[in-house]
Each structure stands twice: as C-alpha cells, then as structure tokens.
C-alpha positions, 0 to 999 in steps of 0.5 A: 541366714545371716546377710554376709558369708565373710567377715570381710564381706561384712566390712565391705557392705557391699562396696558401701563399706566405707560410707556405712562406717563412715557414718557409724564413725560421725554417729559416735564421735558425736554421742561422745561429744554429747556426752563430754558436754554434759560432763563439762557442764556439770562440772561448771555447773557445781563449780560455780555453785560451789564459789557462789557458796563460799563466797555467802560464807565469807559473807556472814 
C-alpha cells in the first residue's frame, strides 16, 4: 500500500531526497515570503491612509 517501507526511506526518497526536500523547502520559503510581503504592503497602505486622513483633519 505504501511506497516506502520505513520513514528513513521516505526521507531518502530513493536517493532523490536532497533534491526533493530542497525543492519543498524553497517552496515553503517563497510562499512565506509572499505572505509576509502582502502583510507588509497592507500595513504600509493602512499607515499611509492614516497619515493622509490626519493631514486632512488638520486642514479643516
């Protein structure tokens, strides 16, 4: 039923382990960087809008 007989074989991936796990790791890093970038851009946009509103209130 299972492709691998043990957890160690699963990690080794039939001697392709370093390639497979480095690809998985790179994928996780890229996705995490995208999520952090989105949060950072949202924070900057909200901070900018807050400054603009504060300036508009001072002008009134």
